[in-house]
C-alpha positions in Angstrom: 1.8 26.5 4.5 5.5 27.3 3.9 7.3 25.4 1.2 11.0 24.7 1.7 12.2 23.8 -1.8 12.0 25.8 -5.0 10.7 22.9 -7.2 8.2 21.8 -4.5 7.0 25.3 -4.0 6.5 25.8 -7.7 4.4 22.6 -7.9 2.3 23.6 -5.0 1.7 27.1 -6.3 0.6 25.8 -9.7 -1.9 23.4 -8.1 -3.4 26.1 -5.9 -3.6 28.5 -8.9 -5.2 25.8 -11.1 -8.2 25.1 -8.8 -10.2 24.3 -11.9 -8.1 21.2 -12.2 -9.6 19.9 -9.0 -12.2 17.2 -8.8 -15.1 16.4 -6.5 -14.6 13.6 -4.0 -16.3 10.4 -5.2 -16.9 6.9 -3.8 -14.4 4.2 -4.7 -15.3 1.6 -7.3 -17.6 -1.1 -5.9 -14.7 -3.6 -6.3 -13.1 -2.1 -3.2 -16.2 -2.0 -1.1 -16.0 -5.6 0.1 -13.3 -7.6 2.0 -14.6 -10.9 0.7 -11.8 -12.7 -1.3 -12.6 -13.5 -4.9 -11.5 -16.6 -6.8 -10.1 -15.6 -10.2 -7.9 -17.1 -12.9 -5.1 -15.0 -14.4 -4.0 -16.5 -17.7 -1.0 -15.2 -19.5 2.3 -16.4 -21.0 4.1 -16.8 -17.7 7.4 -17.7 -19.4 7.4 -14.5 -21.4 6.3 -12.2 -18.6 8.9 -13.7 -16.1 11.6 -12.7 -18.7 10.6 -9.0 -18.7 13.1 -7.3 -16.5 13.7 -3.9 -18.0 12.5 -0.5 -17.0 10.0 -0.3 -19.9 8.6 -3.9 -20.1 6.1 -4.7 -22.9 2.4 -5.1 -22.2 1.5 -8.8 -22.5 -1.9 -10.2 -23.4 -3.8 -11.8 -20.5 -7.3 -12.6 -19.2 -9.0 -12.6 -15.9 -11.8 -15.1 -15.4 -14.2 -15.6 -12.5 -17.7 -17.0 -11.8 -20.5 -14.5 -11.6 -23.3 -14.8 -9.0 -25.5 -16.7 -11.5 -22.7 -19.3 -12.0 -21.7 -18.1 -15.5 -18.0 -17.7 -16.4 -16.9 -14.2 -17.0 -13.7 -13.7 -18.9 -12.1 -10.2 -19.3 -9.4 -9.6 -21.8 -6.6 -7.2 -20.6 -2.9 -6.6 -20.7 -0.3 -7.1 -18.0 3.3 -6.0 -17.5 6.0 -6.3 -14.8 6.8 -3.6 -12.4 8.9 -3.0 -9.3 12.6 -3.3 -8.5 13.4 -5.8 -5.7 10.6 -8.3 -6.2 11.0 -8.1 -10.0 14.6 -9.3 -9.6 14.0 -11.8 -6.9 10.6 -13.4 -7.1 9.5 -16.5 -9.0 6.5 -14.6 -10.2 6.9 -10.8 -10.7 4.5 -8.1 -9.4 2.3 -6.8 -12.2 0.4 -3.8 -13.4 -2.9 -4.7 -15.1 -4.5 -2.8 -17.9 -8.2 -3.0 -18.2 -9.0 -1.6 -21.6 -12.1 0.3 -22.8 -15.5 -1.1 -21.9 -14.4 -4.6 -21.3 -15.1 -4.5 -17.6 -18.6 -3.1 -17.9 -21.0 -5.2 -16.0 -18.2 -7.1 -14.1 -16.8 -6.8 -10.6 -13.7 -5.0 -12.1 -15.7 -2.1 -13.6 -14.0 1.3 -13.4 -10.6 -0.2 -12.7 -8.0 1.2 -15.2 -4.3 0.3 -14.6 -4.1 -1.0 -11.0 -1.1 -2.6 -9.3 -1.4 -6.3 -8.5 0.6 -7.7 -5.6 1.2 -11.3 -6.4 3.0 -14.2 -4.7 6.8 -14.1 -4.7 7.4 -17.8 -4.1 5.0 -20.6 -4.2 5.1 -21.6 -0.6 2.7 -21.2 2.4 5.1 -19.0 4.3 5.4 -16.5 1.4 1.7 -16.5 1.1 1.5 -15.4 4.7 3.6 -12.3 3.8 0.9 -11.4 1.2 -1.8 -11.7 3.8 0.2 -9.7 6.4 0.9 -6.9 4.0 -2.8 -6.8 2.9 -3.8 -6.4 6.6 -1.5 -3.4 6.9 -3.3 -1.7 4.1 -6.6 -2.4 5.8 -5.3 -0.9 9.1 -4.1 2.2 7.3 -7.6 2.6 5.9 -9.1 2.4 9.4 -6.8 5.3 10.5 -7.3 7.6 7.5 -9.2 7.7 4.2 -5.9 9.0 2.7 -4.8 5.5 2.0 -5.1 2.9 -0.8 -8.1 0.7 -0.9 -7.2 -3.0 -1.5 -9.1 -6.2 -2.4 -7.9 -9.7 -1.8 -8.2 -12.3 -4.6 -7.3 -16.0 -4.7 -5.5 -16.3 -8.0 -5.1 -19.3 -10.1 -2.1 -18.6 -12.3 -2.5 -20.3 -15.6 0.3 -20.4 -18.2 -1.0 -19.8 -21.7 2.3 -21.0 -23.1 2.3 -24.5 -21.5 -1.4 -24.8 -20.7 -0.5 -25.6 -17.1 -1.5 -24.2 -13.8 1.6 -22.6 -12.1 0.2 -21.8 -8.7 -2.9 -21.0 -6.6 -2.1 -18.2 -4.2 -3.6 -15.1 -2.6 -2.8 -11.7 -4.0 -4.4 -8.3 -4.0 -5.2 -5.4 -6.2 -4.6 -1.8 -5.1 -6.6 1.3 -5.8 -4.8 3.4 -8.3 -3.2 6.8 -7.3 -5.5 8.7 -9.6 -8.6 7.0 -8.3 -7.4 7.7 -4.7 -6.9 11.4 -5.5 -10.3 11.6 -7.2 -12.0 9.8 -4.3 -10.5 12.4 -1.9 -11.2 15.5 -4.1 -7.6 16.3 -5.0 -4.6 14.9 -7.0 -1.7 12.6 -6.4 1.4 14.3 -7.7 4.9 13.0 -8.2 6.9 15.8 -6.7 10.1 15.2 -4.8 11.5 17.5 -2.2 8.7 17.8 0.4 10.0 18.7 3.8 8.2 19.0 7.2 6.9 22.6 6.6 5.3 21.5 3.3 2.9 19.0 4.8 -0.4 19.0 6.7 0.8 18.7 10.3 -1.6 16.0 11.5 -1.4 13.8 8.4 2.4 14.1 8.6 2.4 13.0 12.2 -0.1 10.1 11.5 2.0 9.0 8.6 5.2 8.8 10.7 3.4 7.1 13.6 1.8 4.5 11.3 5.2 3.6 9.8 6.6 3.2 13.3 3.6 1.1 14.3 4.2 -1.4 11.5 8.0 -1.2 11.9 8.7 0.2 8.5 11.8 2.2 7.7 11.8 1.6 3.9 10.5 4.9 2.8 11.5 8.5 2.1 9.0 11.4 1.8 11.5 13.8 0.2 12.7 11.1 -2.2 9.2 9.8 -2.9 10.3 6.3 -2.1 7.2 4.2 -1.2 5.4 7.5 -0.6 2.8 9.4 -2.6 1.8 13.0 -2.1 -1.8 14.1 -2.1 -2.5 17.7 -3.0 -5.7 19.5 -2.3 -6.7 22.6 -4.2 -6.4 24.7 -1.1 -2.7 23.9 -0.8 -2.7 21.2 1.8 -0.3 18.3 1.1 -0.4 14.9 2.8 2.0 11.9 2.5 0.5 8.5 1.8 2.3 5.3 2.6 2.4 2.2 0.5 4.5 -1.0 -0.1 4.9 -2.6 3.3 6.6 -5.9 2.6 9.8 -4.8 4.4 7.9 -3.8 7.5 8.6 -5.5 10.8 4.9 -6.5 11.1 5.3 -8.6 8.0 8.7 -9.9 9.0 9.6 -11.4 5.7 12.7 -13.5 5.7 14.2 -11.5 2.8 13.6 -8.1 4.4 16.6 -6.3 5.9 16.9 -2.8 7.1 19.2 -0.2 5.5 22.6 -0.8 7.0 22.9 3.0 7.7 20.2 2.8 10.3 22.2 0.3 12.5 19.1 -1.8 13.2 19.4 -5.5 14.1 16.5 -6.5 11.9 13.3 -5.1 10.5 11.4 -6.0 13.8 13.4 -3.3 15.6 11.4 -0.1 15.3 12.9 3.2 14.5 10.8 6.4 14.1 11.7 8.0 10.8 8.8 10.5 10.4 9.3 14.2 10.1 9.4 16.4 13.2 6.2 18.2 14.0 4.6 19.7 17.2 3.8 17.5 20.2 0.1 18.1 20.0 0.0 16.5 16.5 1.7 13.4 17.8 -0.7 13.3 20.7 -3.7 13.4 18.3 -2.1 10.6 16.3 -1.6 8.5 19.4 -5.2 9.2 20.5 -6.4 8.0 17.1 -4.4 4.8 17.4 -5.9 4.1 20.9 -9.4 4.8 19.6 -9.0 2.5 16.6 -7.1 -0.3 18.5 -10.2 -2.6 18.9 -11.0 -2.3 15.1 -7.4 -2.9 14.2 -7.1 -6.0 16.3 -10.5 -7.3 15.1 -9.0 -7.5 11.5 -7.0 -10.5 12.8 -10.1 -12.4 13.8 -12.3 -11.7 10.8 -12.7 -13.7 7.6 -9.3 -12.5 6.3 -7.6 -12.9 9.7 -8.8 -16.6 9.7 -6.8 -17.2 6.5 -3.6 -16.4 8.4 -1.5 -18.8 10.4 -2.6 -18.7 14.1 1.1 -18.3 15.2 1.6 -15.4 12.8 -1.5 -13.7 14.2 -0.3 -14.0 17.8 3.2 -12.8 16.9 1.7 -9.8 15.1 -0.6 -8.8 17.9 2.2 -9.0 20.4 4.3 -6.7 18.1 1.4 -4.3 18.1 1.1 -4.6 21.9 4.7 -3.4 22.2 3.8 -0.3 20.2 0.8 0.5 22.4 2.9 0.1 25.5 5.4 2.6 24.1 3.0 5.4 23.0 1.0 5.2 26.3 4.1 5.7 28.4 5.1 9.4 28.3 8.8 8.9 28.7 9.0 6.1 26.2 7.0 8.0 23.6 9.1 11.1 23.9 12.2 8.9 23.4 10.8 7.5 20.2 9.9 10.9 18.8 13.4 12.3 19.5 14.5 10.4 16.4 12.3 12.4 14.1 13.7 13.9 10.9 14.0 17.7 11.4 13.9 20.4 8.7 17.2 20.6 6.8 
């Protein structure tokens, strides 16, 4: 596989040379093996944590509590801190990273989680909660298409303020599999290395990544810039892009989401293919996979999670997906879409 940037080539060479640094693929923590939502209470000083806006916010003490199968209350001490950029500045409650310390999770549903991201509510309204459920569904779809994707688990959070003793909100959120855990599960490593170009990437995973972003109507990413993208390195030198953070996708259609003005798109519902250019046979394989997985994808909107969603939102989303399938199954339309791919520079 030919590398096109000095820094990226150096990183890839070091990973291939250091094969002893690789790990065997393992199963994900049991936490991610179920789609059933869990009721939990997150307790922290919400006033303090909402004020943490810097790039290096402090870790704040917190607890997560839930009822075990035998009815007993399980309380796990942990730490939490703010993360993100746009949501951190805009939302009533910020997105968090949780820190499960030591052996405190042993024997609990959170066992083997370390420092996962938590995607929480932005505003305490039903419409904003729908955005959470919509984004959660997109992660589930991505996992149907490829194991090179973050596992997620839905939770119904009660947000308790330790400062005031009051309940601030009860809203759905979800916890994401950590990059390190994803890499270990797949027998490789997630590396932060900017500069990846088309020739650096596994051709099929590159095509699938681009088609998936087009499918959900997402243009808020950059592979070379590592914006909402992670790179998975295998010891044999294969590199694959992994997408995350979908709240600006057209399939979510959040009222706050706007496309980059340089793209000249009317709104985020207007699709634009922004994947890298690769050979037509790789795109055909990606289209075939989407067609094969269509029943499983649509079924997500009728299962226990789909039933949590507003019926109108579900209909709107499936119509949006219908448009995608019409496009990829019409040869001329599909070729027109792919002409917008980003070529090697």
